[in-house]
TORKOL-4160 file (C-alpha; in steps of 0.2 Angstrom, whole numbers, padded with zeros to 4 digits, m for minus):
305
<pt num="1" X="0000" Y="0000" Z="0000"/>
<pt num="2" X="0007" Y="0017" Z="m0005"/>
<pt num="3" X="0009" Y="0031" Z="0007"/>
<pt num="4" X="0007" Y="0047" Z="m0001"/>
<pt num="5" X="0004" Y="0060" Z="0013"/>
<pt num="6" X="0001" Y="0063" Z="0031"/>
<pt num="7" X="m0015" Y="0068" Z="0038"/>
<pt num="8" X="m0017" Y="0085" Z="0046"/>
<pt num="9" X="m0025" Y="0076" Z="0061"/>
<pt num="10" X="m0010" Y="0069" Z="0070"/>
<pt num="11" X="m0022" Y="0058" Z="0080"/>
<pt num="12" X="m0025" Y="0047" Z="0065"/>
<pt num="13" X="m0006" Y="0043" Z="0064"/>
<pt num="14" X="m0009" Y="0031" Z="0079"/>
<pt num="15" X="m0021" Y="0019" Z="0071"/>
<pt num="16" X="m0011" Y="0019" Z="0055"/>
<pt num="17" X="0005" Y="0015" Z="0065"/>
<pt num="18" X="m0004" Y="0001" Z="0074"/>
<pt num="19" X="m0012" Y="m0005" Z="0058"/>
<pt num="20" X="0006" Y="m0006" Z="0050"/>
<pt num="21" X="0011" Y="m0016" Z="0065"/>
<pt num="22" X="m0003" Y="m0028" Z="0064"/>
<pt num="23" X="m0002" Y="m0030" Z="0046"/>
<pt num="24" X="0016" Y="m0033" Z="0047"/>
<pt num="25" X="0014" Y="m0047" Z="0059"/>
<pt num="26" X="0002" Y="m0056" Z="0048"/>
<pt num="27" X="0014" Y="m0054" Z="0033"/>
<pt num="28" X="0028" Y="m0061" Z="0044"/>
<pt num="29" X="0018" Y="m0076" Z="0049"/>
<pt num="30" X="0013" Y="m0080" Z="0031"/>
<pt num="31" X="0032" Y="m0078" Z="0026"/>
<pt num="32" X="0037" Y="m0091" Z="0039"/>
<pt num="33" X="0024" Y="m0104" Z="0035"/>
<pt num="34" X="0028" Y="m0103" Z="0016"/>
<pt num="35" X="0047" Y="m0100" Z="0017"/>
<pt num="36" X="0054" Y="m0110" Z="0032"/>
<pt num="37" X="0058" Y="m0126" Z="0023"/>
<pt num="38" X="0068" Y="m0117" Z="0010"/>
<pt num="39" X="0077" Y="m0108" Z="0023"/>
<pt num="40" X="0082" Y="m0124" Z="0032"/>
<pt num="41" X="0090" Y="m0131" Z="0017"/>
<pt num="42" X="0099" Y="m0114" Z="0014"/>
<pt num="43" X="0106" Y="m0113" Z="0031"/>
<pt num="44" X="0112" Y="m0131" Z="0030"/>
<pt num="45" X="0120" Y="m0128" Z="0013"/>
<pt num="46" X="0129" Y="m0112" Z="0020"/>
<pt num="47" X="0136" Y="m0120" Z="0036"/>
<pt num="48" X="0141" Y="m0137" Z="0030"/>
<pt num="49" X="0160" Y="m0141" Z="0032"/>
<pt num="50" X="0173" Y="m0143" Z="0019"/>
<pt num="51" X="0173" Y="m0155" Z="0011"/>
<pt num="52" X="0154" Y="m0153" Z="0010"/>
<pt num="53" X="0141" Y="m0166" Z="0016"/>
<pt num="54" X="0129" Y="m0162" Z="0002"/>
<pt num="55" X="0132" Y="m0161" Z="m0016"/>
<pt num="56" X="0117" Y="m0150" Z="m0020"/>
<pt num="57" X="0102" Y="m0142" Z="m0012"/>
<pt num="58" X="0092" Y="m0157" Z="m0019"/>
<pt num="59" X="0104" Y="m0169" Z="m0011"/>
<pt num="60" X="0102" Y="m0159" Z="0006"/>
<pt num="61" X="0083" Y="m0160" Z="0004"/>
<pt num="62" X="0083" Y="m0179" Z="0001"/>
<pt num="63" X="0094" Y="m0182" Z="0015"/>
<pt num="64" X="0084" Y="m0171" Z="0027"/>
<pt num="65" X="0067" Y="m0180" Z="0022"/>
<pt num="66" X="0075" Y="m0197" Z="0024"/>
<pt num="67" X="0084" Y="m0194" Z="0040"/>
<pt num="68" X="0071" Y="m0182" Z="0049"/>
<pt num="69" X="0055" Y="m0182" Z="0039"/>
<pt num="70" X="0045" Y="m0167" Z="0034"/>
<pt num="71" X="0047" Y="m0161" Z="0052"/>
<pt num="72" X="0066" Y="m0158" Z="0049"/>
<pt num="73" X="0062" Y="m0145" Z="0037"/>
<pt num="74" X="0053" Y="m0135" Z="0050"/>
<pt num="75" X="0067" Y="m0137" Z="0063"/>
<pt num="76" X="0069" Y="m0120" Z="0073"/>
<pt num="77" X="0052" Y="m0114" Z="0066"/>
<pt num="78" X="0046" Y="m0108" Z="0083"/>
<pt num="79" X="0059" Y="m0094" Z="0084"/>
<pt num="80" X="0055" Y="m0086" Z="0067"/>
<pt num="81" X="0036" Y="m0089" Z="0069"/>
<pt num="82" X="0037" Y="m0079" Z="0085"/>
<pt num="83" X="0052" Y="m0068" Z="0081"/>
<pt num="84" X="0049" Y="m0064" Z="0062"/>
<pt num="85" X="0031" Y="m0060" Z="0065"/>
<pt num="86" X="0036" Y="m0047" Z="0077"/>
<pt num="87" X="0051" Y="m0042" Z="0067"/>
<pt num="88" X="0041" Y="m0040" Z="0051"/>
<pt num="89" X="0028" Y="m0030" Z="0061"/>
<pt num="90" X="0043" Y="m0018" Z="0067"/>
<pt num="91" X="0050" Y="m0016" Z="0049"/>
<pt num="92" X="0033" Y="m0012" Z="0042"/>
<pt num="93" X="0029" Y="0000" Z="0056"/>
<pt num="94" X="0047" Y="0008" Z="0054"/>
<pt num="95" X="0045" Y="0009" Z="0036"/>
<pt num="96" X="0028" Y="0018" Z="0038"/>
<pt num="97" X="0036" Y="0030" Z="0051"/>
<pt num="98" X="0050" Y="0035" Z="0040"/>
<pt num="99" X="0038" Y="0037" Z="0025"/>
<pt num="100" X="0028" Y="0049" Z="0036"/>
<pt num="101" X="0044" Y="0058" Z="0042"/>
<pt num="102" X="0049" Y="0061" Z="0024"/>
<pt num="103" X="0032" Y="0067" Z="0019"/>
<pt num="104" X="0030" Y="0079" Z="0034"/>
<pt num="105" X="0043" Y="0090" Z="0025"/>
<pt num="106" X="0034" Y="0091" Z="0009"/>
<pt num="107" X="0017" Y="0092" Z="0002"/>
<pt num="108" X="0022" Y="0083" Z="m0014"/>
<pt num="109" X="0020" Y="0064" Z="m0016"/>
<pt num="110" X="0036" Y="0054" Z="m0011"/>
<pt num="111" X="0048" Y="0049" Z="m0024"/>
<pt num="112" X="0052" Y="0031" Z="m0027"/>
<pt num="113" X="0070" Y="0035" Z="m0021"/>
<pt num="114" X="0062" Y="0041" Z="m0004"/>
<pt num="115" X="0052" Y="0026" Z="m0002"/>
<pt num="116" X="0067" Y="0015" Z="m0005"/>
<pt num="117" X="0077" Y="0025" Z="0007"/>
<pt num="118" X="0063" Y="0023" Z="0020"/>
<pt num="119" X="0064" Y="0004" Z="0017"/>
<pt num="120" X="0083" Y="0004" Z="0020"/>
<pt num="121" X="0082" Y="0014" Z="0036"/>
<pt num="122" X="0068" Y="0002" Z="0042"/>
<pt num="123" X="0080" Y="m0013" Z="0038"/>
<pt num="124" X="0093" Y="m0005" Z="0049"/>
<pt num="125" X="0080" Y="m0005" Z="0063"/>
<pt num="126" X="0075" Y="m0023" Z="0060"/>
<pt num="127" X="0093" Y="m0029" Z="0061"/>
<pt num="128" X="0093" Y="m0027" Z="0080"/>
<pt num="129" X="0078" Y="m0039" Z="0081"/>
<pt num="130" X="0083" Y="m0050" Z="0066"/>
<pt num="131" X="0100" Y="m0054" Z="0074"/>
<pt num="132" X="0095" Y="m0064" Z="0090"/>
<pt num="133" X="0080" Y="m0072" Z="0081"/>
<pt num="134" X="0091" Y="m0079" Z="0067"/>
<pt num="135" X="0105" Y="m0084" Z="0078"/>
<pt num="136" X="0093" Y="m0096" Z="0088"/>
<pt num="137" X="0086" Y="m0102" Z="0071"/>
<pt num="138" X="0103" Y="m0106" Z="0064"/>
<pt num="139" X="0109" Y="m0115" Z="0079"/>
<pt num="140" X="0093" Y="m0126" Z="0079"/>
<pt num="141" X="0094" Y="m0129" Z="0060"/>
<pt num="142" X="0112" Y="m0134" Z="0060"/>
<pt num="143" X="0110" Y="m0146" Z="0075"/>
<pt num="144" X="0109" Y="m0163" Z="0065"/>
<pt num="145" X="0119" Y="m0178" Z="0061"/>
<pt num="146" X="0137" Y="m0175" Z="0056"/>
<pt num="147" X="0135" Y="m0156" Z="0058"/>
<pt num="148" X="0132" Y="m0158" Z="0077"/>
<pt num="149" X="0145" Y="m0152" Z="0088"/>
<pt num="150" X="0154" Y="m0167" Z="0097"/>
<pt num="151" X="0151" Y="m0167" Z="0116"/>
<pt num="152" X="0138" Y="m0153" Z="0115"/>
<pt num="153" X="0121" Y="m0157" Z="0122"/>
<pt num="154" X="0108" Y="m0154" Z="0109"/>
<pt num="155" X="0096" Y="m0140" Z="0112"/>
<pt num="156" X="0078" Y="m0146" Z="0115"/>
<pt num="157" X="0070" Y="m0131" Z="0108"/>
<pt num="158" X="0071" Y="m0112" Z="0105"/>
<pt num="159" X="0068" Y="m0107" Z="0123"/>
<pt num="160" X="0082" Y="m0119" Z="0129"/>
<pt num="161" X="0093" Y="m0113" Z="0115"/>
<pt num="162" X="0091" Y="m0095" Z="0120"/>
<pt num="163" X="0093" Y="m0098" Z="0139"/>
<pt num="164" X="0109" Y="m0108" Z="0136"/>
<pt num="165" X="0116" Y="m0096" Z="0124"/>
<pt num="166" X="0113" Y="m0082" Z="0136"/>
<pt num="167" X="0121" Y="m0092" Z="0151"/>
<pt num="168" X="0136" Y="m0097" Z="0141"/>
<pt num="169" X="0139" Y="m0081" Z="0131"/>
<pt num="170" X="0129" Y="m0067" Z="0140"/>
<pt num="171" X="0118" Y="m0054" Z="0131"/>
<pt num="172" X="0132" Y="m0051" Z="0118"/>
<pt num="173" X="0131" Y="m0070" Z="0113"/>
<pt num="174" X="0113" Y="m0067" Z="0107"/>
<pt num="175" X="0119" Y="m0053" Z="0096"/>
<pt num="176" X="0133" Y="m0062" Z="0088"/>
<pt num="177" X="0134" Y="m0056" Z="0070"/>
<pt num="178" X="0125" Y="m0040" Z="0073"/>
<pt num="179" X="0137" Y="m0030" Z="0062"/>
<pt num="180" X="0136" Y="m0041" Z="0047"/>
<pt num="181" X="0117" Y="m0042" Z="0049"/>
<pt num="182" X="0116" Y="m0023" Z="0048"/>
<pt num="183" X="0127" Y="m0023" Z="0032"/>
<pt num="184" X="0115" Y="m0036" Z="0025"/>
<pt num="185" X="0098" Y="m0028" Z="0030"/>
<pt num="186" X="0100" Y="m0010" Z="0025"/>
<pt num="187" X="0104" Y="m0013" Z="0006"/>
<pt num="188" X="0092" Y="m0028" Z="0006"/>
<pt num="189" X="0077" Y="m0018" Z="0013"/>
<pt num="190" X="0081" Y="m0003" Z="0002"/>
<pt num="191" X="0079" Y="m0014" Z="m0013"/>
<pt num="192" X="0064" Y="m0024" Z="m0006"/>
<pt num="193" X="0053" Y="m0009" Z="m0003"/>
<pt num="194" X="0059" Y="0001" Z="m0017"/>
<pt num="195" X="0056" Y="m0012" Z="m0030"/>
<pt num="196" X="0039" Y="m0017" Z="m0022"/>
<pt num="197" X="0033" Y="0001" Z="m0024"/>
<pt num="198" X="0041" Y="0003" Z="m0041"/>
<pt num="199" X="0033" Y="m0013" Z="m0048"/>
<pt num="200" X="0016" Y="m0009" Z="m0041"/>
<pt num="201" X="0017" Y="0008" Z="m0050"/>
<pt num="202" X="0022" Y="0000" Z="m0066"/>
<pt num="203" X="0009" Y="m0013" Z="m0066"/>
<pt num="204" X="m0005" Y="0000" Z="m0062"/>
<pt num="205" X="0002" Y="0011" Z="m0076"/>
<pt num="206" X="0001" Y="m0003" Z="m0088"/>
<pt num="207" X="m0017" Y="m0007" Z="m0083"/>
<pt num="208" X="m0025" Y="0010" Z="m0080"/>
<pt num="209" X="m0012" Y="0022" Z="m0087"/>
<pt num="210" X="m0008" Y="0030" Z="m0071"/>
<pt num="211" X="0007" Y="0026" Z="m0059"/>
<pt num="212" X="m0003" Y="0025" Z="m0043"/>
<pt num="213" X="0003" Y="0010" Z="m0033"/>
<pt num="214" X="m0012" Y="0012" Z="m0021"/>
<pt num="215" X="m0023" Y="0005" Z="m0035"/>
<pt num="216" X="m0014" Y="m0011" Z="m0036"/>
<pt num="217" X="m0024" Y="m0027" Z="m0035"/>
<pt num="218" X="m0020" Y="m0044" Z="m0027"/>
<pt num="219" X="m0011" Y="m0051" Z="m0042"/>
<pt num="220" X="0000" Y="m0036" Z="m0044"/>
<pt num="221" X="0004" Y="m0036" Z="m0026"/>
<pt num="222" X="0008" Y="m0054" Z="m0027"/>
<pt num="223" X="0020" Y="m0052" Z="m0042"/>
<pt num="224" X="0028" Y="m0036" Z="m0035"/>
<pt num="225" X="0031" Y="m0044" Z="m0018"/>
<pt num="226" X="0039" Y="m0060" Z="m0026"/>
<pt num="227" X="0051" Y="m0050" Z="m0037"/>
<pt num="228" X="0055" Y="m0038" Z="m0022"/>
<pt num="229" X="0059" Y="m0053" Z="m0012"/>
<pt num="230" X="0072" Y="m0059" Z="m0025"/>
<pt num="231" X="0080" Y="m0042" Z="m0027"/>
<pt num="232" X="0082" Y="m0041" Z="m0008"/>
<pt num="233" X="0094" Y="m0056" Z="m0009"/>
<pt num="234" X="0104" Y="m0052" Z="m0024"/>
<pt num="235" X="0115" Y="m0039" Z="m0016"/>
<pt num="236" X="0114" Y="m0047" Z="0002"/>
<pt num="237" X="0118" Y="m0065" Z="0000"/>
<pt num="238" X="0137" Y="m0065" Z="0003"/>
<pt num="239" X="0133" Y="m0055" Z="0019"/>
<pt num="240" X="0121" Y="m0069" Z="0024"/>
<pt num="241" X="0133" Y="m0083" Z="0021"/>
<pt num="242" X="0146" Y="m0074" Z="0033"/>
<pt num="243" X="0132" Y="m0071" Z="0046"/>
<pt num="244" X="0127" Y="m0089" Z="0046"/>
<pt num="245" X="0144" Y="m0096" Z="0047"/>
<pt num="246" X="0149" Y="m0084" Z="0061"/>
<pt num="247" X="0133" Y="m0087" Z="0071"/>
<pt num="248" X="0135" Y="m0106" Z="0069"/>
<pt num="249" X="0154" Y="m0108" Z="0072"/>
<pt num="250" X="0162" Y="m0100" Z="0087"/>
<pt num="251" X="0180" Y="m0102" Z="0080"/>
<pt num="252" X="0177" Y="m0085" Z="0071"/>
<pt num="253" X="0181" Y="m0071" Z="0084"/>
<pt num="254" X="0174" Y="m0057" Z="0073"/>
<pt num="255" X="0165" Y="m0054" Z="0057"/>
<pt num="256" X="0181" Y="m0049" Z="0049"/>
<pt num="257" X="0189" Y="m0066" Z="0053"/>
<pt num="258" X="0173" Y="m0075" Z="0046"/>
<pt num="259" X="0175" Y="m0065" Z="0030"/>
<pt num="260" X="0193" Y="m0068" Z="0028"/>
<pt num="261" X="0190" Y="m0087" Z="0030"/>
<pt num="262" X="0177" Y="m0086" Z="0017"/>
<pt num="263" X="0189" Y="m0076" Z="0006"/>
<pt num="264" X="0203" Y="m0090" Z="0008"/>
<pt num="265" X="0191" Y="m0103" Z="0002"/>
<pt num="266" X="0187" Y="m0092" Z="m0014"/>
<pt num="267" X="0205" Y="m0090" Z="m0017"/>
<pt num="268" X="0207" Y="m0109" Z="m0018"/>
<pt num="269" X="0196" Y="m0109" Z="m0033"/>
<pt num="270" X="0180" Y="m0113" Z="m0023"/>
<pt num="271" X="0170" Y="m0098" Z="m0028"/>
<pt num="272" X="0154" Y="m0108" Z="m0027"/>
<pt num="273" X="0155" Y="m0107" Z="m0008"/>
<pt num="274" X="0148" Y="m0089" Z="m0010"/>
<pt num="275" X="0132" Y="m0097" Z="m0017"/>
<pt num="276" X="0129" Y="m0112" Z="m0006"/>
<pt num="277" X="0111" Y="m0112" Z="m0003"/>
<pt num="278" X="0107" Y="m0099" Z="m0016"/>
<pt num="279" X="0095" Y="m0110" Z="m0025"/>
<pt num="280" X="0083" Y="m0113" Z="m0011"/>
<pt num="281" X="0085" Y="m0095" Z="m0005"/>
<pt num="282" X="0079" Y="m0088" Z="m0022"/>
<pt num="283" X="0065" Y="m0102" Z="m0023"/>
<pt num="284" X="0059" Y="m0097" Z="m0006"/>
<pt num="285" X="0061" Y="m0078" Z="m0010"/>
<pt num="286" X="0047" Y="m0077" Z="m0022"/>
<pt num="287" X="0032" Y="m0086" Z="m0014"/>
<pt num="288" X="0037" Y="m0081" Z="0004"/>
<pt num="289" X="0038" Y="m0063" Z="0000"/>
<pt num="290" X="0023" Y="m0063" Z="m0012"/>
<pt num="291" X="0013" Y="m0071" Z="0003"/>
<pt num="292" X="0021" Y="m0057" Z="0015"/>
<pt num="293" X="0014" Y="m0042" Z="0005"/>
<pt num="294" X="m0002" Y="m0050" Z="0000"/>
<pt num="295" X="m0006" Y="m0054" Z="0018"/>
<pt num="296" X="0000" Y="m0036" Z="0023"/>
<pt num="297" X="m0010" Y="m0027" Z="0010"/>
<pt num="298" X="m0026" Y="m0038" Z="0014"/>
<pt num="299" X="m0024" Y="m0034" Z="0033"/>
<pt num="300" X="m0022" Y="m0016" Z="0029"/>
<pt num="301" X="m0038" Y="m0016" Z="0018"/>
<pt num="302" X="m0047" Y="m0026" Z="0031"/>
<pt num="303" X="m0043" Y="m0013" Z="0045"/>
<pt num="304" X="m0049" Y="0001" Z="0033"/>
<pt num="305" X="m0033" Y="0010" Z="0032"/>
């Protein structure tokens, strides 16, 4: 839904902000239900040792289904279901806040660049929530078979994982990888919201002859959301590989050390390491983010905003 102005009655900002939060939550839940199995395969491909356990994403999928059943694809889902629902609510609410902030200084409609910038700033805010949620998810997703840490008692669930991580590493342990998460999320959400708004405008222009994204229909929102999801990963995937490795493996003392280790693997001719898990990530990106925006827009409309 396109934000084009700020109402003169400041009291109306409160329901709009609450509406963004509620709609963002619904969008986040839709994203997790649709996308978590793809994410599990992605993380397992990213964090496998060298030489790798799996020859391809399909090999990883087959091994997961054979060894753990369909439930294995939803390992760690509790953390993102609770966390990403909330994180998504925050990022959509933050996006709405920055859009209104930009609009408050001008009576003209916001440019596409301003909308993209609002998305990038919202991504920076979301990083602080994303980091601990994804850390727990990564720990649970990589707790299996040969990837399990010898002598390490397995986590029984997301709460157990969070409590033990805090006991062992303190508050900072839950925010391991925050720096690289910020470097991933700002450009990622800049592209995410920017392309979504741009595609909606393009689709409506083609259909009605006017570039008004607020007049987009469900199919246009579905397509715009799906392609926006793909674009969000194209410039952020290397950062995500570093983040997953750092959060899973404590031998890396810093983001720089994790990046250097990855660089050494690439110098050895193993450039494909940059794209481990890229297939399931892109396969997940379209349906998961299409579902996110459709659920968001539907909720906004249902709330009469």
